[in-house]
C-alpha positions in Angstrom: 21.7 -37.9 -45.6 19.1 -35.5 -44.4 18.2 -35.0 -40.8 14.8 -36.6 -41.5 16.6 -39.9 -42.3 19.7 -39.6 -40.1 19.6 -43.3 -39.4 19.9 -44.1 -43.1 17.6 -45.6 -45.7 17.0 -49.0 -47.2 15.6 -50.4 -50.4 13.8 -53.8 -50.1 13.3 -55.8 -53.3 10.4 -58.2 -53.2 10.7 -60.7 -56.1 7.3 -62.3 -56.7 5.4 -64.5 -59.1 1.8 -65.5 -58.5 2.0 -64.3 -54.9 -1.2 -62.3 -54.6 -2.2 -64.2 -51.4 0.8 -63.1 -49.4 1.9 -59.9 -51.1 0.1 -57.4 -48.8 1.5 -58.9 -45.7 5.0 -59.1 -47.1 5.0 -55.4 -48.2 3.5 -54.4 -44.8 6.3 -56.3 -43.0 9.0 -54.8 -45.2 7.7 -51.3 -44.7 7.5 -51.7 -40.9 11.0 -53.2 -40.6 12.5 -50.5 -42.8 10.8 -47.7 -40.8 11.9 -49.3 -37.5 15.5 -49.9 -38.5 16.2 -47.0 -40.8 13.4 -44.5 -40.7 13.4 -44.3 -44.5 12.4 -47.2 -46.7 11.4 -48.0 -50.3 9.9 -51.4 -51.3 10.3 -52.4 -54.9 7.9 -55.2 -55.9 9.2 -57.0 -59.0 6.3 -59.0 -60.6 7.9 -61.7 -62.7 5.1 -62.4 -65.1 2.4 -63.3 -62.6 -0.7 -65.0 -63.8 -2.8 -64.3 -60.7 -4.2 -61.0 -59.3 -0.7 -60.0 -58.1 -0.1 -57.2 -60.6 -3.3 -55.4 -59.7 -2.7 -55.9 -56.0 0.9 -54.5 -56.4 -0.5 -51.5 -58.2 -3.0 -50.9 -55.4 -0.3 -51.1 -52.8 1.8 -48.6 -54.7 -1.1 -46.3 -55.0 -1.7 -46.5 -51.2 1.9 -46.3 -50.2 4.3 -43.8 -51.9 7.2 -45.9 -50.6 6.2 -48.8 -52.8 7.2 -49.1 -56.4 6.3 -51.8 -58.9 8.3 -53.3 -61.8 6.4 -55.7 -64.0 7.8 -58.3 -66.4 5.3 -59.2 -69.1 6.5 -62.8 -68.9 8.5 -64.8 -66.4 12.2 -64.1 -66.7 13.4 -65.8 -63.6 15.1 -64.7 -60.4 18.2 -63.4 -62.1 16.2 -60.8 -64.1 14.8 -59.4 -60.8 18.2 -58.1 -59.7 
């Protein structure tokens, strides 16, 4: 652990399908909580075959925040495939 993240780090997995409406708020909350509690955070958004605008929104969030990563399933695989 480096001095920069002496409090530790956390990875938050956001499993989502067709959640474009709430994704930005969820990612913002996860980032804020991770920074406050640990000082170092990554948010992994797993798109489970969304049919709405969620994949494009997730890509924009990742472009805006280097702490956000996106994993995309071409079709819905279910919650078990997220983990």
